[in-house]
C-alpha positions in Angstrom: -23.3 -21.2 -44.5 -25.1 -22.4 -41.3 -28.8 -23.1 -41.7 -31.0 -20.8 -39.6 -33.4 -22.9 -37.5 -36.4 -21.6 -35.5 -34.6 -22.4 -32.3 -31.4 -20.5 -33.3 -33.6 -17.6 -34.4 -35.3 -17.4 -31.0 -32.0 -17.7 -29.2 -30.6 -14.7 -31.2 -33.7 -12.7 -30.7 -33.7 -13.2 -26.9 -30.1 -12.2 -26.8 -30.7 -9.0 -28.7 -33.7 -8.1 -26.6 -31.6 -8.7 -23.4 -28.9 -6.4 -24.8 -31.5 -3.7 -25.5 -32.9 -4.1 -22.0 -29.5 -3.7 -20.4 -28.7 -0.6 -22.5 -31.8 1.0 -21.2 -30.9 0.6 -17.5 -30.0 3.7 -15.5 -26.3 4.6 -15.8 -25.6 2.3 -18.8 -25.5 5.3 -21.1 -22.1 6.1 -19.5 -20.6 2.7 -20.3 -21.2 1.2 -23.7 -19.9 -2.2 -24.7 -20.2 -5.8 -23.4 -21.3 -6.2 -19.8 -20.0 -9.1 -17.8 -23.0 -10.0 -15.7 -23.5 -12.9 -13.3 -26.3 -14.4 -11.3 -23.8 -15.1 -8.5 -23.1 -12.4 -5.9 -20.0 -10.6 -7.0 -17.5 -8.4 -5.2 -15.0 -6.5 -7.5 -11.7 -5.3 -6.0 -9.9 -2.5 -7.8 -6.2 -2.5 -7.0 -4.0 -5.4 -5.8 -1.8 -3.8 -3.2 -1.7 -4.5 0.6 -5.3 -3.5 1.0 -6.9 -4.8 -2.2 -5.3 -8.2 -2.4 -6.0 -8.8 1.3 -9.6 -7.9 0.9 -10.1 -10.2 -2.1 -8.6 -13.1 -0.2 -10.7 -12.6 2.9 -14.0 -12.2 1.1 -13.5 -15.6 -0.3 -12.4 -17.0 3.1 -15.5 -15.5 4.6 -18.0 -16.8 2.1 -16.8 -19.0 -0.8 -20.1 -18.6 -2.5 -19.3 -15.0 -3.3 -17.5 -14.4 -6.6 -14.5 -12.2 -6.2 -12.7 -10.5 -9.1 -9.5 -8.6 -8.6 -8.5 -6.0 -11.2 -4.8 -5.3 -11.1 -2.9 -4.2 -14.2 0.5 -5.3 -12.9 1.5 -8.9 -12.9 4.0 -8.4 -10.1 3.5 -6.6 -6.8 6.5 -4.5 -5.5 6.4 -3.7 -1.8 6.9 -0.1 -0.7 7.7 -1.2 2.8 11.4 -2.1 2.8 12.1 -0.4 -0.5 14.2 2.3 1.2 16.7 -0.4 1.9 17.3 -0.8 -1.8 18.9 2.7 -1.8 21.4 1.6 0.8 22.0 -1.8 -0.8 20.6 -3.7 2.2 17.9 -5.2 0.0 17.4 -5.9 -3.7 14.1 -5.0 -5.5 13.6 -8.6 -6.5 13.3 -9.5 -2.8 10.3 -7.2 -2.6 8.5 -8.4 -5.7 5.8 -11.0 -5.7 3.2 -12.6 -8.0 -0.5 -13.1 -7.6 -0.7 -16.8 -8.3 -1.6 -17.8 -4.8 -4.9 -15.9 -4.9 -6.3 -18.4 -7.2 -6.1 -21.1 -4.5 -8.8 -19.1 -2.7 -10.9 -18.9 -5.7 -10.2 -15.2 -6.5 -10.4 -14.4 -10.2 -7.3 -12.2 -10.9 -7.6 -10.1 -14.1 -4.6 -8.1 -15.0 -6.5 -5.3 -16.5 -7.0 -1.6 -15.5 -10.3 -0.4 -14.2 -10.7 3.0 -16.1 -14.0 4.2 -14.7 -16.7 3.5 -12.1 -20.4 4.0 -12.3 -21.8 3.7 -8.7 -25.4 4.2 -9.9 -25.3 1.3 -12.3 -22.9 -0.7 -10.1 -20.4 -1.2 -13.0 -16.7 -0.9 -13.5 -15.3 -0.1 -17.0 -12.6 -2.4 -18.2 -11.4 -1.5 -21.7 -14.4 -1.6 -24.0 -16.5 -3.7 -21.7 -18.0 -3.4 -18.1 -18.1 -5.6 -15.0 -21.1 -5.5 -12.8 -20.8 -5.9 -9.0 -22.9 -6.2 -5.8 -20.1 -4.6 -3.7 -17.0 -2.7 -5.0 -13.8 -2.3 -3.1 -11.6 0.4 -4.3 -7.9 0.4 -3.2 -6.3 2.8 -5.6 -3.3 3.8 -3.5 -2.0 7.3 -4.1 -1.1 9.6 -7.1 1.0 12.7 -7.1 0.0 16.3 -7.3 2.9 17.1 -9.6 1.4 20.5 -10.6 2.2 21.8 -7.1 6.0 21.8 -7.8 6.9 24.1 -10.7 9.2 22.4 -13.3 8.5 18.9 -12.0 6.3 17.7 -14.8 9.0 18.5 -17.4 11.7 16.8 -15.3 10.2 13.5 -14.3 12.7 11.5 -16.3 15.5 13.0 -14.2 13.9 13.8 -10.8 12.8 10.7 -9.0 10.2 10.4 -6.3 10.6 6.6 -5.8 7.5 6.7 -3.7 6.0 3.8 -5.6 8.5 1.1 -5.4 9.7 -0.1 -8.8 11.9 1.3 -11.6 12.2 4.7 -10.0 13.6 3.1 -6.9 16.3 1.4 -8.9 17.1 4.6 -10.8 17.4 6.6 -7.6 19.8 4.0 -6.3 21.9 4.3 -9.4 22.0 8.1 -9.1 23.1 7.8 -5.4 25.9 5.5 -6.3 27.0 7.7 -9.2 27.1 10.8 -7.1 30.6 12.1 -6.4 32.1 11.9 -3.0 31.6 15.5 -1.7 28.3 15.8 -3.5 24.9 16.9 -2.2 21.8 14.7 -2.0 18.6 16.6 -1.5 15.5 14.8 0.0 12.3 16.7 0.0 9.3 15.8 2.2 5.7 16.9 1.3 3.2 18.3 3.8 1.0 15.7 5.5 -1.1 13.8 4.6 1.1 11.4 2.5 1.8 7.7 2.2 3.9 6.3 5.1 4.5 9.1 7.5 7.9 7.9 8.7 9.0 6.7 5.3 11.0 9.9 4.3 12.9 9.9 7.6 13.7 6.2 7.2 14.9 7.0 3.7 17.1 9.8 5.1 18.7 7.3 7.4 19.4 4.8 4.6 20.9 7.5 2.4 22.9 9.0 5.3 24.2 5.5 6.2 25.2 4.8 2.6 27.0 8.2 2.2 28.8 7.8 5.6 30.0 4.3 4.5 30.9 4.9 0.9 31.1 8.7 0.3 32.1 10.2 3.7 32.6 13.8 2.3 29.1 13.9 0.8 26.1 15.6 2.4 22.4 15.0 2.8 20.0 18.0 3.0 16.5 17.2 4.1 13.9 19.8 3.2 10.8 19.1 5.2 7.5 21.0 4.5 6.3 20.1 7.9 7.2 21.9 11.2 8.8 18.8 12.7 9.5 15.1 12.0 5.9 13.8 11.8 6.5 10.2 13.1 8.8 8.8 15.8 10.5 12.2 16.0 12.6 11.5 19.2 13.8 8.1 17.9 14.8 9.5 14.5 16.6 12.4 16.1 18.5 10.0 18.3 19.4 7.9 15.3 20.6 10.9 13.4 23.2 11.5 16.0 25.3 9.0 14.1 25.0 11.0 10.9 26.7 14.4 11.0 26.3 14.5 7.3 22.5 15.2 7.7 21.3 18.8 7.4 17.7 18.7 8.5 15.6 21.9 7.7 12.0 21.9 8.9 9.3 24.2 7.4 11.0 24.2 4.0 8.4 23.4 1.4 9.9 22.9 -2.1 7.8 24.7 -4.7 10.1 24.6 -7.8 12.8 22.4 -9.3 15.2 23.2 -12.1 16.7 20.1 -13.5 19.0 22.1 -15.8 20.7 24.1 -13.0 20.2 21.3 -10.5 18.4 23.6 -8.0 15.3 23.4 -5.9 13.5 26.5 -4.5 11.6 26.6 -1.3 8.6 28.7 -0.4 11.0 31.1 1.4 12.7 31.7 -1.9 15.8 29.8 -0.9 17.7 28.0 -3.6 19.4 24.7 -2.8 21.8 23.2 -5.3 22.0 19.3 -5.6 23.9 16.7 -7.3 21.0 14.2 -6.8 17.5 15.1 -5.7 14.7 12.9 -4.4 11.6 15.0 -4.7 8.5 13.4 -3.0 5.5 15.4 -4.3 2.3 16.2 -2.4 -0.2 13.3 -2.8 -3.9 12.4 -3.1 -6.0 9.4 -3.7 -5.5 7.4 -6.9 -7.0 8.9 -10.0 -9.9 6.5 -10.4 -11.2 7.7 -7.0 -11.3 11.3 -8.2 -13.0 10.3 -11.4 -15.7 8.3 -9.5 -16.3 11.3 -7.2 -15.2 9.3 -4.1 -13.0 12.1 -2.7 -14.3 14.7 -0.2 -14.3 18.5 -0.3 -10.5 18.6 -0.2 -10.4 16.8 -3.7 -7.7 14.6 -2.3 -8.9 11.9 0.0 -11.9 9.7 0.4 -14.1 9.8 3.5 -15.5 6.4 4.7 -17.6 4.8 7.3 -15.2 3.7 10.2 -16.8 0.3 10.6 -17.4 -0.9 7.0 -15.1 1.5 5.0 -18.1 2.2 2.7 -17.9 5.5 0.9 -19.7 8.4 2.5 -20.7 9.6 -1.0 -21.5 6.4 -2.8 -23.2 3.4 -1.1 -22.0 0.0 -2.2 -18.5 1.3 -2.8 -15.9 0.7 -0.1 -12.5 2.5 -0.1 -9.5 1.1 1.8 -5.8 1.8 2.2 -3.9 5.0 1.6 -6.7 6.7 -0.3 -8.8 7.2 2.9 -9.0 10.0 5.4 -10.9 10.9 8.5 -9.6 8.0 10.6 -6.8 8.6 13.2 -4.6 6.1 11.5 -1.5 6.5 9.3 -1.3 5.6 5.7 0.7 2.5 6.2 0.9 -1.0 4.8 -0.2 -2.5 8.0 -3.3 -0.3 8.1 -4.1 -1.1 4.5 -3.8 -4.8 5.3 -6.1 -4.5 8.4 -8.6 -2.4 6.4 -8.7 -5.2 3.8 -9.6 -7.8 6.4 -12.1 -5.6 8.2 -13.8 -4.5 5.0 -14.0 -8.0 3.6 -15.6 -9.3 6.9 -18.1 -6.3 6.8 -19.0 -7.1 3.2 -19.5 -10.8 3.9 -21.9 -9.9 6.8 -23.8 -7.3 4.7 -24.2 -9.6 1.7 -25.7 -12.2 4.0 -28.1 -9.8 5.5 -26.3 -9.2 8.8 -25.0 -6.1 10.4 -21.2 -5.5 10.1 -19.3 -6.1 13.3 -17.2 -3.3 14.8 -13.6 -4.3 14.5 -10.8 -1.7 15.0 -7.5 -1.8 13.1 -4.1 -2.2 14.7 -0.9 -0.5 13.3 2.7 -1.6 13.6 5.5 0.3 11.8 9.2 -0.6 11.6 11.8 1.9 10.4 15.4 0.9 9.6 17.9 3.5 10.8 21.0 1.8 9.4 21.9 -1.5 7.7 21.1 -3.6 10.8 19.0 -1.7 13.3 15.5 -0.5 13.5 12.9 1.4 15.6 9.2 0.6 15.8 5.8 1.9 16.9 2.6 0.1 17.7 -0.8 1.9 17.7 -3.9 0.3 19.2 -7.5 1.5 18.4 -11.1 0.9 19.4 -14.4 1.7 17.9 -16.3 4.3 20.0 -19.8 5.3 18.9 -19.0 4.1 15.3 -15.7 5.9 15.1 -12.1 4.7 15.3 -10.3 6.1 18.3 -6.7 5.6 19.3 -6.3 3.9 22.6 -2.6 3.6 23.1 0.8 4.0 21.3 4.0 2.2 22.2 7.5 3.1 20.9 10.6 1.1 21.2 13.1 2.6 23.7 15.6 3.0 21.0 17.2 1.4 18.0 18.4 -2.2 18.4 19.9 -5.2 16.5 17.8 -8.2 15.9 16.7 -10.5 18.6 17.4 -14.2 18.3 14.1 -14.6 16.4 11.8 -12.1 14.7 8.6 -11.5 16.6 5.6 -9.5 15.5 4.7 -6.2 17.1 1.1 -6.6 16.2 -1.0 -9.5 14.9 -2.9 -7.5 12.4 0.2 -6.1 10.8 0.9 -9.1 8.5 3.5 -7.3 6.5 5.5 -6.2 9.6 7.6 -9.4 9.9 10.6 -9.0 7.6 12.2 -11.9 5.7 13.6 -14.6 7.9 16.9 -14.4 6.2 20.0 -12.3 6.4 20.5 -9.3 4.2 23.4 -8.9 1.9 26.7 -9.6 3.7 25.0 -11.7 6.4 23.6 -8.6 8.1 20.2 -7.1 8.8 17.6 -8.1 11.3 14.9 -6.2 12.9 14.2 -5.7 16.5 11.1 -7.1 18.0 8.9 -5.2 20.6 9.5 -7.8 23.2 6.1 -9.3 22.5 5.5 -13.0 22.2 3.4 -14.2 19.3 -0.2 -14.0 20.3 -3.6 -13.2 19.1 -3.5 -9.5 20.0 -6.1 -8.3 17.5 -9.8 -8.9 17.8 -11.0 -12.1 16.2 -13.0 -11.6 13.0 -15.8 -14.0 12.8 -17.3 -14.0 9.3 -19.6 -16.3 7.4 -18.0 -19.5 6.1 -14.6 -19.3 7.7 -12.9 -16.1 8.8 -11.8 -17.4 12.1 -9.4 -14.6 13.1 -6.3 -12.9 12.0 -3.7 -15.3 10.7 -0.3 -15.4 12.5 2.1 -13.0 11.2 4.7 -14.6 8.9 7.5 -13.7 6.6 7.3 -11.0 3.9 9.3 -13.3 1.7 6.3 -15.4 0.7 4.1 -12.3 0.8 2.0 -13.1 3.9 -1.2 -12.2 2.2 -1.1 -15.5 0.6 -1.2 -14.2 -2.9 2.3 -15.2 -4.2 3.1 -18.4 -6.0 3.6 -21.7 -4.3 7.1 -22.2 -3.0 9.1 -25.4 -2.5 9.8 -26.4 1.1 12.8 -24.4 2.2 14.8 -24.0 5.4 16.3 -20.6 6.3 18.7 -20.0 9.1 20.0 -16.9 10.8 20.9 -15.9 14.3 19.6 -19.2 15.7 16.3 -18.7 13.9 15.0 -21.7 11.9 11.8 -21.6 10.0 10.4 -24.0 7.5 7.4 -23.6 5.2 5.9 -24.8 2.0 3.6 -22.9 -0.3 2.9 -19.4 0.9 3.9 -18.8 4.6 0.5 -17.4 5.5 -1.3 -20.7 4.7 
């Protein structure tokens, strides 16, 4: 047995007194257990997607003296952008999966744990039985689904795939598509706006239609759209669909019921549509933790934020980025989430150093594949006007196109927009560019300690956020394009 000395007794006594003092703080009654405190300024990021991982990296780049902790339960990130190509076979899911090892090079502390609750008053995040204190919190929860809005869906989730979060459901839906008989019916349902990635369902329709035309020419694709029209790149998608007579597009057809036993969906008109395979994309809202923390607005779906700092309108010190936000005239896209992560990180660095946050608008670039080798694209430019994000201009490609000799970036802030500098299966598959030369087309972000501007847009293969593992030096060729990198391409 260890002998109890006076020094040891005083140490234990002071520790107990400190614990009692902490338990008496406001808000601590909500969270009980060990509190991970620090004398260093700390930013906690909840969610390691396009927005959260970017924000974590750029806070450290902006001021290395700030401790950054990223909470992400998954050890691998699977990209939703490009995941539609898994259905047609133009990509494999492994090509879209990346690790978080590279974030450690920037000093980000990655903890593969789930944040289960937030106490904005006490500035704490619950993790398991303990809590994590913060000076600023960034919440990037993504989306969750309002399954209850579709009768029968809750009981049929093992058979009816949404595949709107890339991963196992994407693979399962691809298997169902391949197993579908020639002459069968594939039904794709589109929820009412707002939802993640506005052009995503229409790109998916192209990929499914291309696969059916190529491998099951007697099969049919029925698209049941809850919206009155195609909500993004309408003219370009309609032009692309001219190549797919197997598409039956029905606007203003909201699916309200699914019966996995009879293989039927029912619309709000009462029409019943039979299917062999159904891809039912449910209505969406901000991730559950945002609802639990009362970050959502009156609609109980999305989070209202300040347009300059992305700080929650309801809870100061909490910033919300990515698909969970609303009120800005921007789409819920990977590019926007990435841009929000950078802008929010820069704002936080300024605020923690006692300076006002600069007004930096986002930029959006979105590519949509319309077959196995061609794509269409849109670029949106914005400005800050009286503290609000306002769209300045939108540019669309004239039509679908095969790849140029070398991939170029449509927008410097859309770091995810450049696809892999490698050919897809069978030596095919390149995206068009927008005819823009690589340049610094987004406003420079000048933060404390080293944010010197947006980084050049690189290959998704290394996950341009710089969060993936180091890679050995490699050379990839394709269409005259030669690119060489070591480590992560964003470095």
